[in-house]
C-alpha positions in Angstrom: -32.3 -8.1 -39.4 -29.1 -10.3 -38.8 -29.1 -11.8 -35.2 -27.4 -10.4 -32.8 -24.8 -12.8 -30.9 -25.9 -14.6 -27.8 -23.2 -15.3 -25.0 -23.3 -17.3 -21.4 -21.2 -16.2 -18.9 -19.7 -18.2 -16.1 -17.7 -16.6 -13.1 -16.5 -18.7 -10.2 -13.5 -17.3 -9.1 -14.2 -17.5 -5.9 -17.4 -17.4 -3.8 -19.8 -16.6 -6.0 -21.5 -18.7 -8.4 -23.0 -17.1 -11.3 -24.2 -16.9 -14.8 -25.4 -14.3 -17.3 -26.9 -13.7 -20.7 -25.8 -10.8 -22.6 -26.3 -10.3 -26.4 -26.0 -6.9 -28.0 -28.3 -3.8 -28.8 -27.9 -2.5 -32.7 -25.5 0.2 -31.8 -23.7 -2.6 -30.5 -23.6 -1.9 -26.9 -23.2 -4.3 -24.0 -27.3 -5.9 -22.9 -27.9 -7.9 -19.9 -30.6 -10.5 -20.6 -29.9 -12.5 -17.5 -27.3 -11.9 -14.2 -27.3 -15.0 -12.4 -25.9 -13.6 -8.5 -25.7 -16.6 -6.2 -23.1 -15.3 -2.9 -21.8 -17.5 -0.5 -21.7 -16.0 2.5 -23.9 -17.7 5.0 -20.7 -21.2 4.3 -18.4 -18.7 4.8 -19.3 -16.5 8.1 -17.7 -18.2 10.5 -14.3 -18.4 9.2 -14.6 -15.1 9.1 -12.7 -15.3 5.5 -13.7 -18.2 2.4 -12.4 -21.4 2.6 -11.4 -23.0 -1.1 -13.1 -26.5 0.0 -16.5 -24.9 1.6 -16.6 -22.8 -1.9 -15.9 -25.4 -4.7 -18.4 -27.3 -3.0 -20.8 -24.5 -2.7 -20.1 -23.8 -6.4 -20.4 -27.8 -7.6 -23.7 -27.7 -5.4 -24.8 -25.0 -7.4 -23.1 -24.4 -11.1 -26.2 -26.1 -12.7 -29.3 -24.6 -11.1 -27.4 -21.0 -11.8 -27.1 -21.5 -14.9 -29.5 -23.1 -16.0 -31.9 -20.6 -14.0 -29.9 -18.2 -16.1 -31.1 -19.4 -19.4 -34.4 -19.6 -18.7 -35.0 -15.5 -16.4 -33.1 -13.9 -20.4 -36.1 -15.6 -22.4 -33.7 -17.6 -24.6 -33.1 -20.9 -25.1 -30.1 -23.0 -24.6 -29.1 -23.9 -28.7 -29.7 -19.9 -29.0 -26.6 -19.7 -27.1 -23.4 -18.7 -29.7 -21.0 -18.5 -27.3 -19.7 -19.9 -23.9 -17.8 -17.3 -21.3 -15.9 -19.2 -18.7 -13.7 -17.8 -16.2 -10.2 -19.1 -16.4 -8.3 -17.2 -13.7 -7.6 -15.5 -11.9 -7.9 -17.0 -8.6 -8.7 -19.7 -6.2 -7.7 -23.1 -8.4 -10.2 -25.7 -6.7 -12.7 -22.7 -7.8 -12.1 -21.2 -11.0 -11.7 -25.4 -12.3 -15.3 -25.7 -11.6 -17.2 -22.8 -14.3 -14.1 -23.5 -16.2 -14.8 -27.3 -16.7 -19.0 -26.7 -16.7 -17.9 -23.3 -19.3 -16.1 -26.6 -21.8 -18.9 -29.4 -21.1 -21.3 -27.2 -22.2 -20.3 -25.8 -24.6 -19.1 -28.6 -26.6 -22.2 -29.9 -26.2 -23.5 -27.3 -28.1 -20.7 -27.8 -29.9 -20.0 -23.9 -30.3 -16.5 -21.2 -29.6 -15.6 -21.4 -26.1 -14.0 -18.1 -25.0 -11.4 -18.3 -21.1 -11.4 -15.1 -19.5 -9.6 -13.0 -17.5 -11.1 -11.9 -14.4 -9.6 -8.6 -14.3 -10.0 -8.1 -17.7 -14.2 -8.4 -16.8 -13.6 -6.1 -14.7 -12.1 -3.9 -17.1 -14.9 -4.1 -19.0 -17.9 -3.8 -16.7 -18.4 -0.3 -17.6 -19.3 -1.4 -21.4 -22.6 -2.7 -19.9 -25.5 -0.3 -21.5 -22.5 2.9 -22.3 -20.5 3.5 -24.6 -16.7 3.8 -23.8 -14.0 4.5 -26.6 -10.2 3.0 -26.0 -8.3 4.3 -24.3 -8.7 5.2 -20.8 -7.4 4.1 -17.2 -8.2 2.0 -15.5 -7.6 1.4 -11.2 -9.0 -1.8 -10.4 -9.8 -1.7 -6.9 -11.1 -5.5 -5.0 -10.7 -8.5 -2.5 -8.0 -9.5 -4.7 -6.3 -6.8 -7.0 -5.5 -3.0 -7.0 -4.0 -1.3 -10.9 -3.6 0.7 -12.1 -4.0 0.4 -15.2 -3.8 1.8 -19.7 -6.3 0.5 -21.3 -5.5 0.0 -24.9 -8.2 -1.6 -26.7 -9.1 -5.5 -25.0 -6.2 -7.1 -24.6 -3.9 -4.9 -24.1 -2.8 -3.4 -21.0 -0.2 -2.1 -19.2 0.3 -1.3 -16.0 1.4 1.5 -14.3 0.8 1.3 -10.7 0.0 -1.8 -8.1 -0.4 -2.9 -4.3 3.2 -4.6 -3.5 1.5 -6.6 -0.2 -2.0 -5.9 0.3 -5.6 -5.7 -1.6 -7.4 -2.8 -0.9 -11.2 -5.1 -0.5 -8.5 -6.7 1.7 -8.2 -3.8 4.0 -11.3 -3.1 3.8 -12.4 -7.1 5.2 -9.2 -7.1 7.5 -9.8 -3.4 9.2 -13.6 -4.8 9.8 -13.2 -8.4 11.2 -10.0 -5.8 13.8 -13.8 -4.3 14.3 -16.1 -6.4 15.0 -18.2 -6.8 11.7 -19.3 -10.5 11.4 -18.0 -11.4 7.1 -17.6 -9.9 5.1 -17.4 -7.1 7.1 -16.0 -4.6 3.6 -18.7 -2.5 2.5 -20.3 -2.2 6.5 -17.0 -0.2 7.3 -18.7 3.0 5.1 -21.7 2.3 7.2 -20.0 3.2 10.5 -17.4 5.8 9.2 -20.0 8.3 8.9 -21.6 7.5 12.7 -17.4 8.8 13.0 -15.2 11.4 13.5 -12.5 11.1 10.7 -9.7 12.7 12.3 -9.7 10.8 15.4 -6.8 8.1 14.6 -3.2 9.7 12.6 -2.9 6.3 11.1 -0.3 6.0 8.1 0.1 6.1 4.3 2.4 3.7 3.0 5.1 4.8 -0.1 2.4 8.0 -0.1 5.4 9.7 -1.9 6.8 7.3 -3.3 6.5 4.4 -5.4 4.8 6.1 -8.1 1.2 5.3 -8.2 1.8 2.1 -6.4 0.3 1.5 -3.8 0.8 0.2 -0.1 -2.3 -1.3 2.3 0.0 -3.6 5.3 1.1 -1.0 7.0 -2.5 0.6 7.5 -3.8 -2.8 8.6 -1.0 -3.0 11.3 -1.8 0.0 12.4 -5.6 -0.5 12.6 -4.3 -4.2 14.5 -3.0 -2.2 17.4 -5.2 0.7 17.8 -8.2 -2.1 17.8 -6.7 -4.1 21.3 -7.6 -0.4 23.1 -10.8 0.3 22.1 -13.4 0.3 24.6 -16.1 1.9 22.8 -18.4 2.0 20.6 -17.4 5.9 19.5 -13.5 5.1 19.8 -14.7 2.0 17.0 -17.1 4.7 14.9 -13.9 7.3 14.3 -11.5 4.4 13.9 -13.3 2.7 10.7 -13.9 7.0 9.9 -9.7 8.0 10.1 -10.0 4.6 7.8 -12.0 5.2 4.6 -10.4 9.3 5.0 -7.1 7.7 5.2 -8.2 5.2 2.1 -9.6 8.1 0.1 -6.9 10.7 0.5 -4.7 7.8 -0.7 -6.3 7.7 -3.3 -6.7 10.8 -4.5 -2.8 11.5 -4.7 -2.3 8.4 -6.3 -4.8 8.9 -9.4 -4.1 12.1 -10.3 -0.1 10.5 -10.7 -2.1 7.8 -12.5 -3.7 10.5 -14.5 -0.2 12.0 -15.5 1.7 8.7 -16.4 -1.6 8.1 -18.5 -0.8 11.2 -20.3 2.5 10.6 -21.0 1.7 7.6 -22.5 -1.9 8.9 -25.1 -2.6 10.6 -27.5 -5.4 11.8 -26.3 -9.1 13.9 -28.1 -10.4 12.2 -24.5 -9.5 11.4 -21.5 -11.5 8.9 -19.1 -11.2 7.0 -15.7 -13.1 4.0 -15.2 -12.9 2.8 -11.0 -14.4 -1.0 -11.2 -14.2 -3.7 -8.5 -16.1 -3.6 -5.5 -14.7 -1.2 -3.4 -15.9 1.0 -6.6 -19.4 -0.1 -5.2 -17.8 2.1 -1.7 -19.5 6.0 -1.9 -17.5 8.2 -0.8 -14.5 7.2 -2.7 -17.2 7.2 -5.9 -18.0 10.7 -4.1 -13.8 12.2 -4.1 -12.6 10.4 -7.5 -15.7 11.9 -9.5 -14.5 15.4 -7.9 -10.9 15.0 -8.3 -11.7 14.0 -12.5 -14.0 17.1 -12.3 -11.0 19.4 -11.4 -8.4 17.0 -14.1 -10.8 17.0 -16.8 -11.3 13.8 -17.2 -14.1 12.0 -18.0 -15.6 9.3 -15.1 -17.3 6.1 -14.6 -18.1 3.8 -12.5 -20.8 0.6 -13.5 -23.7 0.3 -11.8 -23.1 -0.6 -7.8 -24.7 -4.5 -8.2 -21.7 -4.7 -11.0 -18.9 -3.5 -8.8 -18.9 -7.5 -7.5 -18.2 -10.4 -8.6 -20.5 -11.1 -11.7 -20.6 -13.2 -14.8 -22.3 -10.0 -17.2 -18.9 -9.2 -17.0 -17.3 -12.6 -18.2 -19.9 -12.5 -21.0 -19.0 -8.7 -22.1 -15.3 -10.0 -22.9 -16.7 -13.1 -24.6 -18.9 -10.8 -26.2 -16.2 -8.9 -27.7 -13.1 -11.7 -28.0 -16.1 -13.8 -30.3 -16.4 -10.3 -32.7 -13.4 -10.5 -32.8 -13.1 -14.9 -33.4 -11.4 -14.4 -30.7 -11.3 -18.1 -29.1 -10.1 -20.8 -26.9 -8.9 -24.4 -27.0 -11.1 -27.2 -24.6 -7.2 -27.5 -22.7 -6.8 -24.1 -21.9 -5.8 -24.5 -17.9 -7.4 -22.6 -14.9 -4.3 -19.7 -14.1 -4.5 -18.4 -10.2 -2.4 -16.1 -11.3 -2.5 -13.7 -15.0 -1.9 -10.7 -14.6 -3.3 -8.8 -18.1 0.1 -6.5 -18.3 1.8 -9.8 -18.4 5.2 -7.7 -18.8 5.0 -5.6 -15.6 7.1 -6.7 -12.4 5.7 -8.1 -9.7 5.5 -6.6 -6.8 5.5 -7.8 -3.4 7.1 -9.9 -1.0 10.7 -8.7 1.1 12.7 -6.6 -0.2 11.0 -5.0 -3.3 12.3 -1.8 -4.6 10.6 1.4 -5.6 
């Protein structure tokens, strides 16, 4: 029996210090041997958001023992590792540099290949962990920093169908939570509050709802929340606003996803219609349920990573590393950190004033 590749993944793009070892089973499906994630919630809580310098310092303090723990928990030895994969972007440059430098140094010391991974590609391939997932598929990536629809044609081949022209959906969740007085990171708690509220209490805006294809916009929604919170006086009104926000987001995603389905079908000769939802906001159970029902209506197979793999983690980085290792796609040790690194390099940059839709 030939030895299966053993890949170490390292992730430090924002405020999680993470390391993971993965291999594959006899069917070639990636399997997790260890997946360690150390969050920095307590570090940034009092600031209401991530402070890059503090995040980088925390990565520097933790990364050595996080990687060691991942190796120990995997039951493998360090010299059994076949390649080291580190997130190289996009993300906070001071944070990316920690994991990238550590991964390069470790690869060099072990005399093993180094693989620089796009963090977004990690999310895109995360459902492959423990699952056979064939190309092409439509991806909705919804996280704290990114919201986009992508035609995933193959490893390294992505065509963007739509993106946010301003804020990411995860950011809109976090900012809404902050305005409602929920401490950072508050996004996931919106869903809890929404269950206690009336989703029809507030009529919130849906920016570019009837134009712009499957592009998204959340800045106007966030501004409306800001104005309403200035006049909120009771806990019930908070619950109602959370419920109205959740409902509005679901309506936006429902319509834009239907448009993305049509565009995806135009671009591919499909034997099977597959829709993958990944990123931190993919953990939102209401959004999951709504999109699963939409897929049933439109004859799509819906695929979500397990809840614990929706947020930033190193198993998804190692998964990309495994795919690239099998194709011998390695990187030099001078590969730079890239704070901006789109999956579709040819897609237009759609942010800022004067965006034409």
